[in-house]
C-alpha positions, 0 to 999 in steps of 0.5 A: 667012066669016072664016078664023078662024071657019071654023077654030073651026067645023071644030074644034067639029064635030070635037070633037062628032064625036069625042064622039059616036063615043066616047059611041055605043060606050060603051053596049056597053062596060063603064061608066067615067069620061066621056072628054074629046073626042080625048084621052079620060081621059088627064088623069084618070090619074096617069101617075106611078102609073097603078096607083093611078089604076086602083084609084081608078076601080075603087072607082067603076065596079067590077072591069070598066070602060072608059077611053079613051086618046085615042079608043080604048077600053081595058077595065080588069080589076081584082081576082082574079076578073075577071083570072082569068076573062079570062086563065085561063077565057077565055085564048084570047079574051084572048090578044091583045097590046094596043096598044104603039106604040113597041114595035110600031115597034121590033119590027115585030110580030115577036118573042115579047113584043109580037107577035100572032096566028099570029106570036105563037103560032108564035114562042112555040112555037118559043121554048119548043121551042128553050129546051127543046132548050138545056136549059130545065127540065133539070139543065144549066140549073140547073148554068149558074145555079149556075156564074153564082151562083159567078161573082157571088159572086167579083165581089161579093168584089171590093167588099172589103166596101165600100159599093157600088150592086149594080145593075150586078153584079146585072144581069150575072148573069141576062144571063150566064145567057141568054148561056150558054143562047143562045151557050153562053158566058158573059162576064166582067163587065168584057168590053167587048162584054158591057158594051155589051150591058147598056147597050143592054138598059137603053136599050130598057127605059128607052124602053119604060118611058116613062109615056106608053107605058103609056097548031113551026119550019116556020112560021118557015121558011115566011116565009124573008124574015122568018126572020132578023129574027124570030129576032133580035127574039125573042132580043132579047126574051129578053135584055131580059125575062130580064135586067131583070125578074130583076135588078130583083127581085134588087136589090129583094130585097136592099133588103127583106132590109136593111130586115127583118133579123129576116127575113134572120136566119131565112133565114140560119139555114135556109140554114146548116141545110139547105145548110151551107157545103161545097156550093152551094145547089141547087133540091132544097133549096127544098122543105126551105126553106119560109121562104126560099121564102116570103120570095122569094114575098113579095118578088115579091108585095110589089114588084109588079114589073109593076103593070098587066101588059103590055096584052092585047087580045081576039082576037074579039068577047067577051061578058064578064059583062054587057058586049060587048067588040069584037075588038081592044079593048085590055085592061089587067089590074091585077096590083096588085089581085091581088097586093095583095088584102086577103082573100088577103093581110092587110095587103097593103102590109106585107112579111110572109113569113107570107102564104105560110106556114101555121100549121105553118110550111110553105110555102103556095101561093096562086092569087093569086100572079101576078107572071108574069101568067097564062094563054096569055101567061104569061112564057115564062121563069117557070121560069128566073126562079124558079130564078135568084131562089132560087139567086142569093139563097141563094148570096149569103146563104150567102157574105155578110152584108148590111150597110146604111149606115143604120139599117134603119128609115131605109131607104126601100123605096117603089117608084119607078114608071117607067111600066112596072115598079116599081123600088127606090129607089137604095141602097148596101150592103156585102157582108161575107164570112160 
């Protein structure tokens, strides 16, 4: 028989076998769009805006549906009820880490962000314990952040109110906080080793952000041969997660404050009234600054930093609603669908601090506020990140007036989605001393 004919027959059999495998498993899993053989539903996704694609699918298949990335099924949870039911009500069952091939290759299953099972539990427990020993959640950490906020102000003064891109400076501040916690030392923003560290962190985030990549210490001591490597990767996780997310949020915050001068004016007034100019802002001030607190929450809600969250997986066979999800199945939880829920946040695509204020102007909490995810794998550094956002922003606004280079109405605040996080478009501004 002609070799070409044999090749065609072999490929045809392979395609039929692949299609049969995908179809045979779909009876147990939630419904979803019909996948193509081998490649699955990849061609039906907009890799430049995966979150939008997930929303569109939910309109057809409901809040729980299945997509295929290649030949492997992924269950998507869309909307607050489905996400809460999985991550909080069934937190242990959904505490696995989904497939992330590039990260798995780099981290070798170690660290805190991309590890799984016992390694993840031990690493998380060890990290939380260690961070607490270093002062996390205590006054000493707040003092470190305040110190860095003052250094940030001094660095911004060096711009002499000239137009500047704040990306690098805003990245240095949260990175230095992590340095002060781990190394008990901060670095000058122009220190060569510090700049190299920043560059490496940016490289890591850029690699992991490719759109296609979307698609108790005795435990530690028992595996002595992996101890050093595990600690190194865990520290790297803390640096990358603790630097990039906070700096991006800060950068987006200033852009939104430029875009909405009426909001910024109210924040200025509250800072002047509560803090004044004779001392630095502190965390105790937050309870007396409901509007500023609401603005920061609204910034995090609006920018939707991690639209599709990091992938989870189920740690055992799970009956979820009327469906059966086999152990190890990757789970995508749409944080966009929670943070932009129309019932909880009227006009969710509009930046409005009123989403977190009651009729009396008091701060209003929301269960839908999940920028740090939720459940067992909620961000370890949530408390530190909240502290940094409040202290850095209030200290900047206490010392500077933000000046846009263009009319606020002409500022574009549309997120640039890079496959992993939503980042603000490039912009410049002037930090004019107050």
